Residue, then its C-alpha position, 0 to 999 in steps of 0.5 A: x184769074x177768078x180762081x186765084x182771087x177766090x184763093x187769096x180771099x179765102x186765105x185772107x179770111x182764114x188768117x183773119x179768123x185765126x187772129x181772132x180765135x188764137x187769143x181765146x185758144x191761148x187763154x183756154x189752154x194756158x188756164x189748163x197749163x201748170x203755172x210754171x209752164x205758162x211762160x214757155x207755152x207752145x201751140x200744143x201744151x206739154x201738160x194739162x191740169x185743173x189745178x188753176x181752176x181748183x185754186x180759183x174756186x178755193x179762193x173766191x166764191x165764184x159759183x155764187x157770183x156766177x148765179x148773181x150774174x145769171x140773175x142780173x143779166x137775165x132780169x135785165x135782158x127780159x126787161x130790155x126785151x119787154x120795154x124795148x119792144x113796147x117803145x119800138x112798137x110805139x115809134x113804128x106803128x103808132x102815129x102821133x106828133x113828135x114821134x120822129x123827134x123822140x126817135x132822134x133823141x133816142x139815137x142821140x143818147x147812144x152817142x153819149x158815153x156812159x161816164x156822163x150819166x155815172x154820177x147822176x145815176x149813182x146819186x139816184x141809187x143813193x136816194x132810192x136806197x138801192x146801193x148794195x141791192x140787185x135793183x141798182x144793177x137791173x133797173x138802170x139797165x132796162x133802158x136800151x136805145x139799141x134795143x129800141x132801134x132794133x125793134x123799131x126797124x123789125x116792126x117796120x118790116x111787118x105789114x100794117x095789114x097784119x096789125x089791122x087784122x089783129x085790131x079787128x079781132x079785138x087785140x090790144x096793143x100789148x097783145x099785138x106786140x107779144x102775140x102777133x109781132x114777136x113770133x115774126x121777129x125771132x131773129x131780132x129778139x135773139x140778137x137783142x137778147x144776146x147783146x143785152x145779156x152780154x153787155x149786162x154780163x160783162x159790166x164791171x164799172x157800175x157794179x164796182x160802184x154800187x155793190x160792196x157786199x161780196x154776196x151780191x157781187x157779179x162774176x165780172x166784178x169778183x173776177x176783176x177784184x180777184x185779179x187786181x186785188x192781190x187774192x190771185x197771188x200774182x198767179x197768171x194761170x188762176x187769173x186765166x181760169x177765172x177769165x175762161x169761166x167768165x167768157x164761157x156763157x157768152x161763147x156758148x150762147x153765141x154758138x147756139x144762136x149765131x145763125x139768128x144773130x147774123x141774119x138779124x144783123x144783116x137785115x135790120x137796116x134794110x128798111x128805114 
């Protein structure tokens, strides 16, 4: 009976895994399939071609948008790691009045949809004259409640004796954070990095609002305008090719760091 339960469990898990993998498989293979054959696409394609990718590259500056996205996502992720760890340290290792209230307010901000702050943020971008600049994409993204909570939980799992020893040696708060605590929370740093990079990379609505210059457009923004704006000439293969290039960096990053990602997500809530 126990063996049958294991077989059923693995069968269900396999089916669930295939249901998640198949859409990505279909997207990649269909992007390599000639346009006229996509409608009759089967599990094993009859013919493969790079014509869809060649057509996409000719129609839009995809590589410039790729570099823009890499810069914006990398800068945003770096800022989130730095400021998120500083706030998380202050909420977990420094005692002061109102600390718990601040933490609960930060949690509350996670329940607010992005659309509520959309107009106020846009007004700020206009007043700061940041519209059509990378600052409009990077600076508003530096405040991440998720990163703060993750770092707070990770720092709480580290004994205070380690911090006390660092203070005896004359370390400042910044040196304690980045020189003493960071090496002990590598899985959390990787998890926050992947999720923050992914959120910045996939963001479409905010860049559509604050960026109008084609030279500054991010890859998701350009791909969205390309797919719905008519420049793809209603060619499904070309749209799928742009979607594959858009998803590829995130997939590669997750494959490389998946062990750290899973470990951190599994242990981040063990200590309150």
